[in-house]
N, C-alpha and C positions, 0 to 999 in steps of 0.2 A: 505495501499498500502506499501510497506517492506522501507525501508532506505538504504538498501544493494546495495551493487555496483558490479560488476564483470570487472576483468583484467586480462590477458594474463598472464600466469608467466610459461619461463622466459621472451619471449617478443611475439608480435602479427609478428614481421619479420619472428622468427625463428620457429613458429609455424604454419604458414601459407603461405611460400615459395613455391609455384608451383601450390599450389590450384587452383580449378577452383573458380572466383568470387560469384558464387552461393553459392558453398559450406560453404565460408568463409563466407556469408551473412547468412545461415541458423545456421553457428555454434555461430553466434551475435544475431542472435533472439532468440536463446535457452539460450545463458547465460545472456541476460536480463530476459529471462521468469523465469530460476531460480535463478536472483538477487531479482526478487518479491515476492516470496515467502519467501524468507527470511532466518529464522532457519530450515522451512523442507524443505528446498533445502540436506539438510543433511540423508533425506528419498529415494529421488529419484532414480530411479536406480539400478544397481547392485553394491553391493554384497545386495540381500533381505532381507537375515536377520540378518542384523545389521545395525546401522545408524552412520551417520560419516564416517571420511577417505577418501580415495581416492576413487571416485565414476561413474561407467559408465554409457554415455545414448546414446544408436542407433540414428544414423541420417538419414535424409531420404531414411525410408524406410529399412536398417539395410545394407546401402552401406556402412555406415562407420558409426564410433561412438566417441564420446570426453570423455577425462576422465576430471574429474574436482573434485577441491577441496573447498569444502563449510567452511571457517574458520569463525566460528561465532564470535571470539573477535574481527577480523577485519572486521564482517557484511561484507562480501565480498567472492564470488562464485571465482575461478581461475580456469583458462580451462589454464590445464599442457599438455595437448596432444591432437591431433587430425588424427585417421587414415580414408583414403581415399578409398577405395576398387578401385572405379571409376565404 
């Protein structure tokens, strides 16, 4: 198990405003799983041809996606943007 954590960047209020509670719960579940895999989170999601940097991951069968930034020196995954198509 990893010592990594996750957080919203800039804030939970800003990123989740207006989203259905189920979407927020799914984002937080995925963020917890990304933190659990720790340094390997730099390889998850798009882009597929390189690791590190801002990553994207589909949520709820392609009905949206999250953009996240794994930062190894902080041992943290930051959720930076949530897109929900509804």
